[in-house]
PyMOL commands that place a pseudoatom at each C-alpha (Angstrom):
pseudoatom trace, name=CA, resn=MET, resi=1, chain=A, elem=C, hetatm=0, pos=[111.161, 105.825, 109.281]
pseudoatom trace, name=CA, resn=VAL, resi=2, chain=A, elem=C, hetatm=0, pos=[111.586, 107.149, 105.749]
pseudoatom trace, name=CA, resn=GLY, resi=3, chain=A, elem=C, hetatm=0, pos=[114.475, 109.171, 104.274]
pseudoatom trace, name=CA, resn=GLN, resi=4, chain=A, elem=C, hetatm=0, pos=[116.028, 110.215, 101.031]
pseudoatom trace, name=CA, resn=SER, resi=5, chain=A, elem=C, hetatm=0, pos=[119.767, 109.974, 100.205]
pseudoatom trace, name=CA, resn=ILE, resi=6, chain=A, elem=C, hetatm=0, pos=[121.734, 110.102, 103.455]
pseudoatom trace, name=CA, resn=GLY, resi=7, chain=A, elem=C, hetatm=0, pos=[118.373, 110.255, 105.242]
pseudoatom trace, name=CA, resn=GLY, resi=8, chain=A, elem=C, hetatm=0, pos=[117.556, 106.848, 103.647]
pseudoatom trace, name=CA, resn=ALA, resi=9, chain=A, elem=C, hetatm=0, pos=[120.888, 105.512, 104.910]
pseudoatom trace, name=CA, resn=ALA, resi=10, chain=A, elem=C, hetatm=0, pos=[120.000, 106.944, 108.336]
pseudoatom trace, name=CA, resn=ALA, resi=11, chain=A, elem=C, hetatm=0, pos=[116.665, 105.091, 108.313]
pseudoatom trace, name=CA, resn=LEU, resi=12, chain=A, elem=C, hetatm=0, pos=[118.401, 101.754, 107.997]
pseudoatom trace, name=CA, resn=ALA, resi=13, chain=A, elem=C, hetatm=0, pos=[121.132, 102.694, 110.450]
pseudoatom trace, name=CA, resn=THR, resi=14, chain=A, elem=C, hetatm=0, pos=[118.583, 103.792, 113.046]
pseudoatom trace, name=CA, resn=MET, resi=15, chain=A, elem=C, hetatm=0, pos=[116.581, 100.581, 112.628]
pseudoatom trace, name=CA, resn=VAL, resi=16, chain=A, elem=C, hetatm=0, pos=[119.656, 98.525, 113.109]
pseudoatom trace, name=CA, resn=LYS, resi=17, chain=A, elem=C, hetatm=0, pos=[120.343, 100.270, 116.449]
pseudoatom trace, name=CA, resn=ASN, resi=18, chain=A, elem=C, hetatm=0, pos=[116.774, 101.023, 117.673]
pseudoatom trace, name=CA, resn=SER, resi=19, chain=A, elem=C, hetatm=0, pos=[114.113, 98.352, 117.764]
pseudoatom trace, name=CA, resn=ARG, resi=20, chain=A, elem=C, hetatm=0, pos=[111.369, 100.904, 118.343]
pseudoatom trace, name=CA, resn=VAL, resi=21, chain=A, elem=C, hetatm=0, pos=[111.475, 101.805, 114.602]
pseudoatom trace, name=CA, resn=ARG, resi=22, chain=A, elem=C, hetatm=0, pos=[109.055, 99.302, 113.179]
pseudoatom trace, name=CA, resn=ALA, resi=23, chain=A, elem=C, hetatm=0, pos=[109.558, 99.776, 109.423]
pseudoatom trace, name=CA, resn=GLY, resi=24, chain=A, elem=C, hetatm=0, pos=[111.785, 101.752, 107.087]
pseudoatom trace, name=CA, resn=ILE, resi=25, chain=A, elem=C, hetatm=0, pos=[112.389, 103.036, 103.599]
pseudoatom trace, name=CA, resn=ASP, resi=26, chain=A, elem=C, hetatm=0, pos=[115.586, 104.191, 102.010]
pseudoatom trace, name=CA, resn=MET, resi=27, chain=A, elem=C, hetatm=0, pos=[114.911, 106.420, 98.985]
pseudoatom trace, name=CA, resn=ASP, resi=28, chain=A, elem=C, hetatm=0, pos=[117.968, 106.455, 96.754]
pseudoatom trace, name=CA, resn=GLY, resi=29, chain=A, elem=C, hetatm=0, pos=[120.560, 106.427, 99.572]
pseudoatom trace, name=CA, resn=SER, resi=30, chain=A, elem=C, hetatm=0, pos=[123.718, 104.345, 99.620]
pseudoatom trace, name=CA, resn=THR, resi=31, chain=A, elem=C, hetatm=0, pos=[123.747, 102.567, 102.961]
pseudoatom trace, name=CA, resn=TYR, resi=32, chain=A, elem=C, hetatm=0, pos=[126.617, 102.613, 105.472]
pseudoatom trace, name=CA, resn=ALA, resi=33, chain=A, elem=C, hetatm=0, pos=[125.411, 100.886, 108.595]
pseudoatom trace, name=CA, resn=ARG, resi=34, chain=A, elem=C, hetatm=0, pos=[126.233, 97.228, 108.732]
pseudoatom trace, name=CA, resn=ILE, resi=35, chain=A, elem=C, hetatm=0, pos=[123.329, 94.809, 109.141]
pseudoatom trace, name=CA, resn=PRO, resi=36, chain=A, elem=C, hetatm=0, pos=[124.164, 91.982, 111.531]
pseudoatom trace, name=CA, resn=LYS, resi=37, chain=A, elem=C, hetatm=0, pos=[125.210, 88.780, 109.777]
pseudoatom trace, name=CA, resn=SER, resi=38, chain=A, elem=C, hetatm=0, pos=[122.299, 87.083, 111.488]
pseudoatom trace, name=CA, resn=GLY, resi=39, chain=A, elem=C, hetatm=0, pos=[119.987, 89.273, 109.469]
pseudoatom trace, name=CA, resn=PHE, resi=40, chain=A, elem=C, hetatm=0, pos=[117.450, 91.976, 109.936]
pseudoatom trace, name=CA, resn=SER, resi=41, chain=A, elem=C, hetatm=0, pos=[113.782, 90.971, 110.154]
pseudoatom trace, name=CA, resn=ARG, resi=42, chain=A, elem=C, hetatm=0, pos=[111.787, 94.256, 110.254]
pseudoatom trace, name=CA, resn=PRO, resi=43, chain=A, elem=C, hetatm=0, pos=[109.997, 95.428, 107.095]
pseudoatom trace, name=CA, resn=PHE, resi=44, chain=A, elem=C, hetatm=0, pos=[112.292, 97.507, 104.846]
pseudoatom trace, name=CA, resn=MET, resi=45, chain=A, elem=C, hetatm=0, pos=[111.992, 98.927, 101.315]
pseudoatom trace, name=CA, resn=PHE, resi=46, chain=A, elem=C, hetatm=0, pos=[114.554, 100.403, 98.985]
pseudoatom trace, name=CA, resn=ILE, resi=47, chain=A, elem=C, hetatm=0, pos=[113.188, 102.759, 96.267]
pseudoatom trace, name=CA, resn=GLY, resi=48, chain=A, elem=C, hetatm=0, pos=[115.344, 104.651, 93.969]
pseudoatom trace, name=CA, resn=SER, resi=49, chain=A, elem=C, hetatm=0, pos=[116.961, 105.520, 90.608]
pseudoatom trace, name=CA, resn=GLU, resi=50, chain=A, elem=C, hetatm=0, pos=[118.634, 103.177, 88.166]
pseudoatom trace, name=CA, resn=GLN, resi=51, chain=A, elem=C, hetatm=0, pos=[121.961, 103.774, 89.973]
pseudoatom trace, name=CA, resn=HIS, resi=52, chain=A, elem=C, hetatm=0, pos=[120.632, 101.162, 92.408]
pseudoatom trace, name=CA, resn=VAL, resi=53, chain=A, elem=C, hetatm=0, pos=[119.944, 98.274, 90.013]
pseudoatom trace, name=CA, resn=PRO, resi=54, chain=A, elem=C, hetatm=0, pos=[121.401, 94.941, 91.022]
pseudoatom trace, name=CA, resn=GLY, resi=55, chain=A, elem=C, hetatm=0, pos=[125.021, 94.753, 90.042]
pseudoatom trace, name=CA, resn=GLY, resi=56, chain=A, elem=C, hetatm=0, pos=[125.008, 98.556, 89.316]
pseudoatom trace, name=CA, resn=PRO, resi=57, chain=A, elem=C, hetatm=0, pos=[127.506, 101.174, 90.248]
pseudoatom trace, name=CA, resn=THR, resi=58, chain=A, elem=C, hetatm=0, pos=[126.130, 101.542, 93.843]
pseudoatom trace, name=CA, resn=PRO, resi=59, chain=A, elem=C, hetatm=0, pos=[126.679, 98.135, 95.475]
pseudoatom trace, name=CA, resn=THR, resi=60, chain=A, elem=C, hetatm=0, pos=[125.344, 98.713, 99.001]
pseudoatom trace, name=CA, resn=TRP, resi=61, chain=A, elem=C, hetatm=0, pos=[121.791, 97.629, 98.203]
pseudoatom trace, name=CA, resn=ASP, resi=62, chain=A, elem=C, hetatm=0, pos=[123.188, 94.337, 96.770]
pseudoatom trace, name=CA, resn=ARG, resi=63, chain=A, elem=C, hetatm=0, pos=[125.101, 93.749, 100.021]
pseudoatom trace, name=CA, resn=ASP, resi=64, chain=A, elem=C, hetatm=0, pos=[122.208, 94.645, 102.319]
pseudoatom trace, name=CA, resn=TRP, resi=65, chain=A, elem=C, hetatm=0, pos=[119.475, 92.854, 100.355]
pseudoatom trace, name=CA, resn=LYS, resi=66, chain=A, elem=C, hetatm=0, pos=[120.951, 89.478, 101.282]
pseudoatom trace, name=CA, resn=LEU, resi=67, chain=A, elem=C, hetatm=0, pos=[120.738, 90.271, 104.980]
pseudoatom trace, name=CA, resn=LEU, resi=68, chain=A, elem=C, hetatm=0, pos=[117.170, 91.543, 105.006]
pseudoatom trace, name=CA, resn=THR, resi=69, chain=A, elem=C, hetatm=0, pos=[115.309, 88.460, 106.337]
pseudoatom trace, name=CA, resn=GLY, resi=70, chain=A, elem=C, hetatm=0, pos=[111.831, 90.077, 106.926]
pseudoatom trace, name=CA, resn=TRP, resi=71, chain=A, elem=C, hetatm=0, pos=[109.401, 91.595, 104.501]
pseudoatom trace, name=CA, resn=LYS, resi=72, chain=A, elem=C, hetatm=0, pos=[111.419, 93.532, 101.896]
pseudoatom trace, name=CA, resn=ARG, resi=73, chain=A, elem=C, hetatm=0, pos=[111.073, 95.242, 98.509]
pseudoatom trace, name=CA, resn=TRP, resi=74, chain=A, elem=C, hetatm=0, pos=[113.655, 96.727, 96.197]
pseudoatom trace, name=CA, resn=ILE, resi=75, chain=A, elem=C, hetatm=0, pos=[112.074, 99.134, 93.664]
pseudoatom trace, name=CA, resn=VAL, resi=76, chain=A, elem=C, hetatm=0, pos=[113.904, 100.902, 90.889]
pseudoatom trace, name=CA, resn=LEU, resi=77, chain=A, elem=C, hetatm=0, pos=[112.178, 103.694, 88.951]
pseudoatom trace, name=CA, resn=ALA, resi=78, chain=A, elem=C, hetatm=0, pos=[113.008, 103.682, 85.267]
pseudoatom trace, name=CA, resn=GLY, resi=79, chain=A, elem=C, hetatm=0, pos=[113.981, 107.200, 84.123]
pseudoatom trace, name=CA, resn=ALA, resi=80, chain=A, elem=C, hetatm=0, pos=[114.457, 108.520, 87.656]
pseudoatom trace, name=CA, resn=GLU, resi=81, chain=A, elem=C, hetatm=0, pos=[117.496, 110.362, 89.029]
pseudoatom trace, name=CA, resn=HIS, resi=82, chain=A, elem=C, hetatm=0, pos=[118.598, 110.963, 92.570]
pseudoatom trace, name=CA, resn=GLU, resi=83, chain=A, elem=C, hetatm=0, pos=[116.470, 114.136, 93.000]
pseudoatom trace, name=CA, resn=SER, resi=84, chain=A, elem=C, hetatm=0, pos=[113.365, 112.355, 91.681]
pseudoatom trace, name=CA, resn=CYS, resi=85, chain=A, elem=C, hetatm=0, pos=[112.647, 111.247, 95.261]
pseudoatom trace, name=CA, resn=THR, resi=86, chain=A, elem=C, hetatm=0, pos=[112.385, 114.842, 96.393]
pseudoatom trace, name=CA, resn=ASP, resi=87, chain=A, elem=C, hetatm=0, pos=[110.177, 117.849, 95.657]
pseudoatom trace, name=CA, resn=THR, resi=88, chain=A, elem=C, hetatm=0, pos=[112.938, 119.489, 93.571]
pseudoatom trace, name=CA, resn=PRO, resi=89, chain=A, elem=C, hetatm=0, pos=[111.672, 118.303, 90.175]
pseudoatom trace, name=CA, resn=LEU, resi=90, chain=A, elem=C, hetatm=0, pos=[108.199, 119.688, 90.977]
pseudoatom trace, name=CA, resn=LEU, resi=91, chain=A, elem=C, hetatm=0, pos=[109.566, 123.046, 92.205]
pseudoatom trace, name=CA, resn=SER, resi=92, chain=A, elem=C, hetatm=0, pos=[112.332, 123.624, 89.687]
pseudoatom trace, name=CA, resn=GLY, resi=93, chain=A, elem=C, hetatm=0, pos=[110.117, 125.536, 87.246]
pseudoatom trace, name=CA, resn=ALA, resi=94, chain=A, elem=C, hetatm=0, pos=[108.625, 127.784, 89.891]
pseudoatom trace, name=CA, resn=LEU, resi=95, chain=A, elem=C, hetatm=0, pos=[112.076, 128.534, 91.215]
pseudoatom trace, name=CA, resn=GLY, resi=96, chain=A, elem=C, hetatm=0, pos=[113.496, 129.310, 87.798]
pseudoatom trace, name=CA, resn=ILE, resi=97, chain=A, elem=C, hetatm=0, pos=[115.871, 126.320, 87.950]
pseudoatom trace, name=CA, resn=LYS, resi=98, chain=A, elem=C, hetatm=0, pos=[116.505, 124.502, 84.700]
pseudoatom trace, name=CA, resn=PRO, resi=99, chain=A, elem=C, hetatm=0, pos=[115.632, 120.813, 85.366]
pseudoatom trace, name=CA, resn=VAL, resi=100, chain=A, elem=C, hetatm=0, pos=[118.473, 118.423, 84.892]
pseudoatom trace, name=CA, resn=TYR, resi=101, chain=A, elem=C, hetatm=0, pos=[116.610, 115.304, 85.820]
pseudoatom trace, name=CA, resn=GLY, resi=102, chain=A, elem=C, hetatm=0, pos=[115.905, 112.028, 84.177]
pseudoatom trace, name=CA, resn=VAL, resi=103, chain=A, elem=C, hetatm=0, pos=[113.154, 111.298, 81.676]
pseudoatom trace, name=CA, resn=LEU, resi=104, chain=A, elem=C, hetatm=0, pos=[110.660, 110.687, 84.499]
pseudoatom trace, name=CA, resn=SER, resi=105, chain=A, elem=C, hetatm=0, pos=[108.771, 113.977, 85.093]
pseudoatom trace, name=CA, resn=GLY, resi=106, chain=A, elem=C, hetatm=0, pos=[108.537, 115.596, 88.539]
pseudoatom trace, name=CA, resn=LYS, resi=107, chain=A, elem=C, hetatm=0, pos=[104.781, 115.096, 88.580]
pseudoatom trace, name=CA, resn=ARG, resi=108, chain=A, elem=C, hetatm=0, pos=[105.060, 111.425, 87.686]
pseudoatom trace, name=CA, resn=SER, resi=109, chain=A, elem=C, hetatm=0, pos=[107.886, 110.665, 90.050]
pseudoatom trace, name=CA, resn=ALA, resi=110, chain=A, elem=C, hetatm=0, pos=[106.031, 112.367, 92.978]
pseudoatom trace, name=CA, resn=GLU, resi=111, chain=A, elem=C, hetatm=0, pos=[102.894, 110.379, 92.170]
pseudoatom trace, name=CA, resn=ILE, resi=112, chain=A, elem=C, hetatm=0, pos=[104.833, 107.044, 92.168]
pseudoatom trace, name=CA, resn=ILE, resi=113, chain=A, elem=C, hetatm=0, pos=[106.908, 107.882, 95.258]
pseudoatom trace, name=CA, resn=ARG, resi=114, chain=A, elem=C, hetatm=0, pos=[103.853, 109.009, 97.244]
pseudoatom trace, name=CA, resn=THR, resi=115, chain=A, elem=C, hetatm=0, pos=[101.814, 105.964, 96.175]
pseudoatom trace, name=CA, resn=TYR, resi=116, chain=A, elem=C, hetatm=0, pos=[104.479, 103.335, 97.029]
pseudoatom trace, name=CA, resn=VAL, resi=117, chain=A, elem=C, hetatm=0, pos=[105.546, 105.015, 100.273]
pseudoatom trace, name=CA, resn=ALA, resi=118, chain=A, elem=C, hetatm=0, pos=[101.904, 105.315, 101.428]
pseudoatom trace, name=CA, resn=ALA, resi=119, chain=A, elem=C, hetatm=0, pos=[101.242, 101.682, 100.513]
pseudoatom trace, name=CA, resn=PHE, resi=120, chain=A, elem=C, hetatm=0, pos=[104.312, 100.494, 102.472]
pseudoatom trace, name=CA, resn=LEU, resi=121, chain=A, elem=C, hetatm=0, pos=[103.348, 102.574, 105.539]
pseudoatom trace, name=CA, resn=ASP, resi=122, chain=A, elem=C, hetatm=0, pos=[99.662, 101.475, 105.312]
pseudoatom trace, name=CA, resn=GLN, resi=123, chain=A, elem=C, hetatm=0, pos=[100.725, 97.785, 105.104]
pseudoatom trace, name=CA, resn=HIS, resi=124, chain=A, elem=C, hetatm=0, pos=[103.338, 97.818, 107.865]
pseudoatom trace, name=CA, resn=LEU, resi=125, chain=A, elem=C, hetatm=0, pos=[102.085, 100.476, 110.323]
pseudoatom trace, name=CA, resn=GLN, resi=126, chain=A, elem=C, hetatm=0, pos=[98.317, 100.325, 109.750]
pseudoatom trace, name=CA, resn=ALA, resi=127, chain=A, elem=C, hetatm=0, pos=[98.026, 96.557, 108.971]
pseudoatom trace, name=CA, resn=ARG, resi=128, chain=A, elem=C, hetatm=0, pos=[96.165, 97.253, 105.704]
pseudoatom trace, name=CA, resn=ARG, resi=129, chain=A, elem=C, hetatm=0, pos=[97.332, 94.827, 103.059]
pseudoatom trace, name=CA, resn=GLN, resi=130, chain=A, elem=C, hetatm=0, pos=[98.522, 96.533, 99.869]
pseudoatom trace, name=CA, resn=THR, resi=131, chain=A, elem=C, hetatm=0, pos=[98.578, 94.288, 96.796]
pseudoatom trace, name=CA, resn=LEU, resi=132, chain=A, elem=C, hetatm=0, pos=[100.465, 97.075, 94.852]
pseudoatom trace, name=CA, resn=LEU, resi=133, chain=A, elem=C, hetatm=0, pos=[103.606, 95.951, 96.672]
pseudoatom trace, name=CA, resn=ASP, resi=134, chain=A, elem=C, hetatm=0, pos=[103.294, 92.303, 95.540]
pseudoatom trace, name=CA, resn=LYS, resi=135, chain=A, elem=C, hetatm=0, pos=[103.866, 92.454, 91.806]
pseudoatom trace, name=CA, resn=PRO, resi=136, chain=A, elem=C, hetatm=0, pos=[104.484, 94.797, 88.867]
pseudoatom trace, name=CA, resn=SER, resi=137, chain=A, elem=C, hetatm=0, pos=[101.612, 97.206, 88.215]
pseudoatom trace, name=CA, resn=THR, resi=138, chain=A, elem=C, hetatm=0, pos=[100.328, 98.210, 84.753]
pseudoatom trace, name=CA, resn=GLN, resi=139, chain=A, elem=C, hetatm=0, pos=[99.418, 101.556, 86.342]
pseudoatom trace, name=CA, resn=TYR, resi=140, chain=A, elem=C, hetatm=0, pos=[103.083, 102.149, 87.152]
pseudoatom trace, name=CA, resn=PRO, resi=141, chain=A, elem=C, hetatm=0, pos=[105.160, 100.585, 84.368]
pseudoatom trace, name=CA, resn=GLU, resi=142, chain=A, elem=C, hetatm=0, pos=[108.258, 102.703, 85.375]
pseudoatom trace, name=CA, resn=VAL, resi=143, chain=A, elem=C, hetatm=0, pos=[108.431, 100.677, 88.664]
pseudoatom trace, name=CA, resn=LYS, resi=144, chain=A, elem=C, hetatm=0, pos=[110.725, 97.653, 88.508]
pseudoatom trace, name=CA, resn=LEU, resi=145, chain=A, elem=C, hetatm=0, pos=[110.677, 95.158, 91.362]
pseudoatom trace, name=CA, resn=CYS, resi=146, chain=A, elem=C, hetatm=0, pos=[114.176, 93.980, 91.896]
pseudoatom trace, name=CA, resn=PRO, resi=147, chain=A, elem=C, hetatm=0, pos=[116.298, 91.986, 91.944]
pseudoatom trace, name=CA, resn=GLU, resi=148, chain=A, elem=C, hetatm=0, pos=[114.184, 89.566, 89.892]
pseudoatom trace, name=CA, resn=ASN, resi=149, chain=A, elem=C, hetatm=0, pos=[112.439, 92.000, 87.441]
pseudoatom trace, name=CA, resn=CYS, resi=150, chain=A, elem=C, hetatm=0, pos=[115.068, 94.495, 86.732]
pseudoatom trace, name=CA, resn=GLY, resi=151, chain=A, elem=C, hetatm=0, pos=[118.610, 94.612, 85.462]
pseudoatom trace, name=CA, resn=ARG, resi=152, chain=A, elem=C, hetatm=0, pos=[121.257, 97.101, 84.368]
pseudoatom trace, name=CA, resn=SER, resi=153, chain=A, elem=C, hetatm=0, pos=[119.861, 99.374, 81.745]
for i in range(1, 153): cmd.bond("trace and resi %d" % i, "trace and resi %d" % (i + 1))
show_as sticks, trace
zoom trace
């Protein structure tokens, strides 16, 4: 299950209550559901803007990270904003909307999001190992693997 903003929060909340959901991604959503103190072992990935750096202004990922006991990744996109995880940056020009997004272009953020989401789903739902998820990539220098390799900017 993959969701953006409140949809990302819903992905985690659904997984906590429903064991049929095998893997999940929260794209830039603050989480509300409480993970059991005993932990949560299914694969989960956070991916989002710099609002979600460790120790940043949105503390729910810090709280939940400690309780994720299975495969997990926390990815922050340098220069991204909340809407960077949607199609809005790509469509704003066509819709005549003046973009008010971070320094990461719509085209680049879409490429990164699509690549990392596909890698996660391939690894956890198709059993196809994805080394992209293991370490920083020179092809995607905007991607910071947290909490070890990113900090407040």
